[in-house]
Steps between C-alpha positions, in 0.01 A plus 500: 500500500643838405480822703222643286268194505192549713423221745137525615506191721406564864779442746506379858663703777817295465530588131412150382246504219191291571310335213170679428278208600664474842506876548124534447436221752717681754316829445162336570629388841610847613305697759489798263324295231258351754413849633440632148283196424285562810473870413391418144243246623345757739490762224333260254246377756393854591484640148142593409366386163258687272210277610555588868669173595846482650808312384688520173431212260759259367699673229522178300138374493327822619289302751460616862749378758380389842757672722372308805625167363836379626781350298507234345136531391494533117273808519713675766703817437842460349751773423579486132758700308409668172857446380604161642780496757683235300523749211585811702597421859576865565122565486419244771449776760343762270142575612415616148575146379260334750162366384226319696413153376348173610755243610368271225548769232847589624613137500349431158748748350785269599328193356472654153742396234648849503351610169305824528173515315477791263156639424513617142130587485240395248613405149398746229390215276456125510816315398 
């Protein structure tokens, strides 16, 4: 690596670079992440919707989330990241990257084959 190459890998306090997958797991265990997660859950649960109900819906399926359910219920609240932590670990603690989701919806992202569906709209003619 030359002096002018940019290394965007996160580093541990000892200067040893940690692989991204291990780094994101370590971040999720920190007290700072847990506090931000609790703060986000309270915010989402108290947010008032247009119809007068409370609680932000799941950003993936747009269905209401029951914030009273505890983990590991599939319909319980789960903190999801708009930009996945495995892609950009530096955004793991960014509140702007947090989204409310059902645990089931959040886990289904990781069971996909990794191919993003692209909505190209309606065809202009029948092919």
